[in-house]
C-alpha positions, -999 to 999 in steps of 0.1 A, spaced: -651 170 -550 -627 149 -530 -610 160 -498 -581 143 -480 -561 151 -449 -526 139 -441 -496 149 -420 -464 158 -437 -433 140 -426 -409 168 -436 -408 206 -434 -402 210 -471 -426 234 -488 -451 220 -512 -443 231 -547 -462 233 -580 -441 229 -611 -410 240 -592 -424 272 -579 -429 280 -542 -465 291 -535 -478 317 -510 -468 311 -474 -484 331 -446 -478 334 -409 -501 346 -381 -487 357 -347 -511 373 -322 -544 369 -306 -565 342 -323 -601 354 -318 -615 324 -337 -601 300 -310 -603 325 -281 -566 321 -273 -544 350 -261 -515 341 -283 -511 320 -315 -482 313 -338 -495 296 -369 -486 291 -406 -507 285 -437 -496 276 -472 -516 270 -504 -507 253 -537 -525 246 -569 -518 219 -594 -544 219 -622 -577 213 -605 -562 203 -572 -557 227 -543 -535 217 -514 -534 236 -481 -508 231 -454 -513 246 -420 -504 243 -383 -484 258 -354 -450 274 -362 -422 249 -356 -443 219 -366 -448 200 -399 -485 208 -397 -511 189 -417 -525 191 -452 -559 191 -468 -563 183 -505 -593 193 -526 -601 183 -562 -623 211 -576 -630 197 -610 -613 224 -632 -581 246 -630 -603 277 -632 -623 266 -601 -591 258 -583 -576 292 -591 -608 309 -578 -606 288 -546 -569 298 -540 -578 335 -544 -607 331 -520 -586 313 -494 -558 339 -496 -583 367 -492 -599 350 -461 -565 344 -444 -552 380 -450 -585 393 -436 -578 373 -405 -544 389 -401 -521 364 -418 -490 380 -434 -473 366 -465 -436 357 -459 
């Protein structure tokens, strides 16, 4: 499995085959960071066996993490798992 991190230079959404993928926002108390107020976004895309996550504070370009999971089925399972984790933490799909 390979993992990479980079910063995006534009605010354009990451797309897979022309489709916009799930985009989530969180506004409220961030218990994981013990801060009283947080305004964050999180977005996930899948292209074959590759999963790309973009995240950061609202109003910024954020950063990205890319994982190669070996097969499209494993990548799809990873996307479903990540979405479940984020919605459990209070992220809302926009």
